C-alpha positions as YAML, in Angstrom:
chain: A
units: angstrom
residues:
- id: 1
  name: MET
  ca: [-39.39, -22.33, 6.69]
- id: 2
  name: SER
  ca: [-42.64, -20.49, 6.17]
- id: 3
  name: GLU
  ca: [-43.31, -18.09, 3.32]
- id: 4
  name: THR
  ca: [-43.54, -15.06, 5.64]
- id: 5
  name: THR
  ca: [-40.21, -15.89, 7.31]
- id: 6
  name: THR
  ca: [-38.55, -16.18, 3.92]
- id: 7
  name: GLN
  ca: [-40.00, -12.84, 2.81]
- id: 8
  name: THR
  ca: [-38.90, -11.19, 6.07]
- id: 9
  name: ASN
  ca: [-35.37, -12.55, 5.67]
- id: 10
  name: ALA
  ca: [-35.30, -11.33, 2.06]
- id: 11
  name: ARG
  ca: [-36.36, -7.83, 3.13]
- id: 12
  name: LYS
  ca: [-33.70, -7.79, 5.88]
- id: 13
  name: GLY
  ca: [-31.08, -8.89, 3.37]
- id: 14
  name: ARG
  ca: [-32.14, -6.21, 0.90]
- id: 15
  name: ARG
  ca: [-32.05, -3.56, 3.66]
- id: 16
  name: ARG
  ca: [-28.56, -4.72, 4.66]
- id: 17
  name: GLU
  ca: [-27.38, -4.41, 1.07]
- id: 18
  name: ILE
  ca: [-28.82, -0.91, 0.78]
- id: 19
  name: LEU
  ca: [-27.30, 0.12, 4.10]
- id: 20
  name: PHE
  ca: [-23.88, -1.31, 3.23]
- id: 21
  name: ALA
  ca: [-23.85, 0.37, -0.18]
- id: 22
  name: ALA
  ca: [-25.02, 3.70, 1.25]
- id: 23
  name: LEU
  ca: [-22.39, 3.62, 4.01]
- id: 24
  name: THR
  ca: [-19.65, 2.75, 1.51]
- id: 25
  name: LEU
  ca: [-20.77, 5.58, -0.78]
- id: 26
  name: ALA
  ca: [-20.84, 8.02, 2.16]
- id: 27
  name: ALA
  ca: [-17.38, 6.88, 3.28]
- id: 28
  name: SER
  ca: [-15.94, 7.42, -0.19]
- id: 29
  name: VAL
  ca: [-17.41, 10.93, -0.31]
- id: 30
  name: LEU
  ca: [-15.97, 11.73, 3.13]
- id: 31
  name: PHE
  ca: [-12.57, 10.37, 2.10]
- id: 32
  name: GLY
  ca: [-12.63, 12.40, -1.10]
- id: 33
  name: LEU
  ca: [-13.67, 15.62, 0.62]
- id: 34
  name: PHE
  ca: [-11.82, 15.47, 3.95]
- id: 35
  name: VAL
  ca: [-9.42, 12.57, 4.54]
- id: 36
  name: ILE
  ca: [-7.36, 12.70, 1.35]
- id: 37
  name: PRO
  ca: [-6.97, 16.51, 1.26]
- id: 38
  name: GLY
  ca: [-6.12, 16.53, 4.98]
- id: 39
  name: GLY
  ca: [-3.84, 13.49, 5.00]
- id: 40
  name: VAL
  ca: [-1.96, 13.52, 1.70]
- id: 41
  name: ALA
  ca: [0.54, 16.31, 1.27]
- id: 42
  name: THR
  ca: [0.77, 17.57, -2.29]
- id: 43
  name: PRO
  ca: [3.82, 19.71, -3.08]
- id: 44
  name: ALA
  ca: [3.06, 23.09, -4.62]
- id: 45
  name: SER
  ca: [5.46, 22.30, -7.46]
- id: 46
  name: VAL
  ca: [3.16, 19.53, -8.77]
- id: 47
  name: LYS
  ca: [0.93, 21.11, -11.41]
- id: 48
  name: HIS
  ca: [-0.80, 18.03, -12.83]
- id: 49
  name: LEU
  ca: [-3.01, 15.72, -10.76]
- id: 50
  name: PRO
  ca: [-1.66, 12.43, -12.24]
- id: 51
  name: LEU
  ca: [1.81, 13.35, -10.94]
- id: 52
  name: SER
  ca: [0.50, 14.20, -7.48]
- id: 53
  name: PRO
  ca: [0.79, 11.82, -4.49]
- id: 54
  name: ALA
  ca: [-2.97, 12.31, -4.02]
- id: 55
  name: PHE
  ca: [-3.83, 10.94, -7.47]
- id: 56
  name: LEU
  ca: [-3.98, 7.24, -6.58]
- id: 57
  name: PRO
  ca: [-6.03, 7.77, -3.39]
- id: 58
  name: TYR
  ca: [-8.50, 9.94, -5.33]
- id: 59
  name: LEU
  ca: [-8.66, 7.39, -8.14]
- id: 60
  name: LEU
  ca: [-9.30, 4.47, -5.79]
- id: 61
  name: THR
  ca: [-11.81, 6.43, -3.70]
- id: 62
  name: GLY
  ca: [-13.65, 7.48, -6.85]
- id: 63
  name: ALA
  ca: [-13.76, 3.89, -8.10]
- id: 64
  name: ILE
  ca: [-15.08, 2.65, -4.75]
- id: 65
  name: GLY
  ca: [-17.70, 5.41, -4.79]
- id: 66
  name: ILE
  ca: [-18.83, 4.50, -8.31]
- id: 67
  name: PHE
  ca: [-19.07, 0.80, -7.44]
- id: 68
  name: ALA
  ca: [-20.94, 1.62, -4.23]
- id: 69
  name: LEU
  ca: [-23.40, 3.78, -6.19]
- id: 70
  name: ILE
  ca: [-23.95, 0.98, -8.71]
- id: 71
  name: HIS
  ca: [-24.48, -1.51, -5.87]
- id: 72
  name: LEU
  ca: [-26.90, 0.86, -4.14]
- id: 73
  name: LEU
  ca: [-28.96, 1.36, -7.29]
- id: 74
  name: GLU
  ca: [-28.94, -2.37, -7.94]
- id: 75
  name: ALA
  ca: [-30.07, -3.12, -4.37]
- id: 76
  name: ILE
  ca: [-32.89, -0.61, -4.63]
- id: 77
  name: PHE
  ca: [-34.13, -1.33, -8.15]
- id: 78
  name: ALA
  ca: [-33.22, -5.00, -8.75]
- id: 79
  name: PRO
  ca: [-36.09, -7.45, -9.14]
- id: 80
  name: HIS
  ca: [-37.06, -9.68, -6.26]
- id: 81
  name: ILE
  ca: [-34.76, -12.65, -5.57]
- id: 82
  name: PRO
  ca: [-36.50, -16.02, -6.04]
- id: 83
  name: ALA
  ca: [-37.51, -17.77, -2.82]
- id: 84
  name: ASP
  ca: [-35.18, -20.76, -3.38]
- id: 85
  name: GLU
  ca: [-32.10, -18.55, -3.31]
- id: 86
  name: GLU
  ca: [-33.33, -16.41, -0.41]
- id: 87
  name: ALA
  ca: [-33.25, -19.17, 2.20]
- id: 88
  name: GLY
  ca: [-29.55, -19.92, 1.83]
- id: 89
  name: ALA
  ca: [-28.39, -16.44, 0.88]
- id: 90
  name: LEU
  ca: [-28.41, -15.06, 4.42]
- id: 91
  name: ASP
  ca: [-26.75, -18.01, 6.14]
- id: 92
  name: ALA
  ca: [-23.08, -17.71, 7.10]
- id: 93
  name: HIS
  ca: [-20.59, -20.06, 5.48]
- id: 94
  name: PRO
  ca: [-20.14, -23.16, 7.67]
- id: 95
  name: LYS
  ca: [-16.37, -22.59, 7.92]
- id: 96
  name: TRP
  ca: [-16.46, -18.81, 8.38]
- id: 97
  name: LYS
  ca: [-14.42, -18.85, 11.61]
- id: 98
  name: SER
  ca: [-11.53, -20.76, 10.08]
- id: 99
  name: ARG
  ca: [-11.64, -18.54, 6.99]
- id: 100
  name: VAL
  ca: [-11.41, -15.40, 9.11]
- id: 101
  name: LEU
  ca: [-8.43, -16.88, 10.96]
- id: 102
  name: MET
  ca: [-6.76, -17.79, 7.66]
- id: 103
  name: LEU
  ca: [-7.36, -14.26, 6.39]
- id: 104
  name: ILE
  ca: [-5.77, -12.80, 9.52]
- id: 105
  name: ALA
  ca: [-2.81, -15.16, 9.07]
- id: 106
  name: LEU
  ca: [-2.43, -14.06, 5.43]
- id: 107
  name: LEU
  ca: [-2.52, -10.41, 6.47]
- id: 108
  name: LEU
  ca: [0.23, -11.14, 8.99]
- id: 109
  name: VAL
  ca: [2.23, -12.84, 6.24]
- id: 110
  name: TYR
  ca: [1.74, -9.72, 4.13]
- id: 111
  name: LEU
  ca: [2.92, -7.57, 7.02]
- id: 112
  name: LEU
  ca: [5.94, -9.60, 8.12]
- id: 113
  name: LEU
  ca: [7.41, -11.35, 5.06]
- id: 114
  name: PRO
  ca: [8.04, -8.68, 2.39]
- id: 115
  name: ASP
  ca: [11.29, -7.55, 4.02]
- id: 116
  name: GLN
  ca: [12.63, -11.10, 4.10]
- id: 117
  name: VAL
  ca: [11.37, -12.65, 0.84]
- id: 118
  name: GLY
  ca: [10.32, -9.57, -1.14]
- id: 119
  name: MET
  ca: [7.03, -7.94, -1.96]
- id: 120
  name: LEU
  ca: [6.57, -9.76, -5.25]
- id: 121
  name: VAL
  ca: [7.00, -13.28, -3.84]
- id: 122
  name: THR
  ca: [4.82, -12.44, -0.83]
- id: 123
  name: SER
  ca: [2.10, -11.05, -3.08]
- id: 124
  name: MET
  ca: [2.15, -14.15, -5.26]
- id: 125
  name: VAL
  ca: [1.86, -16.51, -2.28]
- id: 126
  name: VAL
  ca: [-0.95, -14.49, -0.69]
- id: 127
  name: THR
  ca: [-2.84, -14.16, -3.99]
- id: 128
  name: ILE
  ca: [-2.70, -17.92, -4.62]
- id: 129
  name: ALA
  ca: [-3.82, -18.60, -1.04]
- id: 130
  name: LEU
  ca: [-6.74, -16.15, -1.34]
- id: 131
  name: LEU
  ca: [-7.83, -17.70, -4.64]
- id: 132
  name: ALA
  ca: [-7.72, -21.16, -3.05]
- id: 133
  name: MET
  ca: [-9.69, -19.90, -0.03]
- id: 134
  name: GLY
  ca: [-12.26, -18.48, -2.44]
- id: 135
  name: GLY
  ca: [-12.83, -21.91, -3.93]
- id: 136
  name: GLU
  ca: [-10.65, -21.91, -7.05]
- id: 137
  name: ARG
  ca: [-9.18, -25.38, -7.61]
- id: 138
  name: ARG
  ca: [-7.87, -25.27, -11.19]
- id: 139
  name: PRO
  ca: [-4.05, -25.17, -11.02]
- id: 140
  name: VAL
  ca: [-3.75, -23.20, -14.27]
- id: 141
  name: ILE
  ca: [-5.96, -20.42, -12.89]
- id: 142
  name: LEU
  ca: [-4.36, -20.49, -9.44]
- id: 143
  name: ILE
  ca: [-0.81, -20.26, -10.78]
- id: 144
  name: GLY
  ca: [-1.62, -18.03, -13.76]
- id: 145
  name: VAL
  ca: [-3.56, -15.41, -11.83]
- id: 146
  name: GLY
  ca: [-1.40, -15.85, -8.74]
- id: 147
  name: ILE
  ca: [1.72, -14.95, -10.68]
- id: 148
  name: SER
  ca: [0.51, -12.56, -13.39]
- id: 149
  name: VAL
  ca: [-1.63, -10.16, -11.33]
- id: 150
  name: PRO
  ca: [0.97, -9.49, -8.59]
- id: 151
  name: LEU
  ca: [3.69, -9.26, -11.25]
- id: 152
  name: LEU
  ca: [1.75, -6.66, -13.27]
- id: 153
  name: VAL
  ca: [0.91, -4.63, -10.16]
- id: 154
  name: TYR
  ca: [4.54, -4.85, -8.99]
- id: 155
  name: LEU
  ca: [5.86, -3.74, -12.38]
- id: 156
  name: PHE
  ca: [3.41, -0.84, -12.48]
- id: 157
  name: PHE
  ca: [4.46, 0.45, -9.09]
- id: 158
  name: THR
  ca: [8.20, -0.11, -9.52]
- id: 159
  name: GLN
  ca: [8.61, 0.91, -13.17]
- id: 160
  name: VAL
  ca: [5.80, 3.39, -13.90]
- id: 161
  name: ALA
  ca: [5.05, 4.95, -10.52]
- id: 162
  name: GLN
  ca: [8.70, 4.64, -9.36]
- id: 163
  name: VAL
  ca: [7.69, 3.33, -5.92]
- id: 164
  name: PRO
  ca: [10.47, 1.32, -4.27]
- id: 165
  name: MET
  ca: [9.38, -2.12, -3.08]
- id: 166
  name: PRO
  ca: [11.18, -4.55, -0.74]
- id: 167
  name: LEU
  ca: [13.16, -7.11, -2.74]
- id: 168
  name: GLY
  ca: [13.97, -9.45, 0.16]
- id: 169
  name: PHE
  ca: [16.54, -12.09, -0.72]
- id: 170
  name: PHE
  ca: [16.56, -10.78, -4.33]
- id: 171
  name: GLU
  ca: [18.23, -7.58, -3.07]
- id: 172
  name: ASP
  ca: [21.71, -8.82, -4.06]
- id: 173
  name: TRP
  ca: [20.55, -9.68, -7.60]
- id: 174
  name: MET
  ca: [19.40, -6.16, -8.47]
...
């Protein structure tokens, strides 16, 4: 590959990063200004934002906006990527089609299984599968993260936020 082709590809990649970050930032602003206020009903009796149903959407939208802003600034002001990394950085993964199909299958699992086996078990299975798809091969990490992260999220939502979750076949035990 010639030097000019590599530089052109690097510029296209940098422009894509800037565009993606700018669109994500714009989407988070639109969500914060229009979608959340229009789509999430907040009872008049709720006086404090952390108790409001709109709190979590605002929190997540704000976090996405902050990360998008950081990514945008990094894409604009970061130093030039060395030529060795540029050539392979823009190529698609050789197994991208099978990975997309596996992701769709995992999303279907997430949609269909929580009522039968419970949200916690489904989340653990999907988390372990996503970690494995991402390239993690160490069993301690796969099992540790695959169990602890969904368990902590589940406990937060069921115990702190008081959000009921499907228990599946554990329904009789509770």
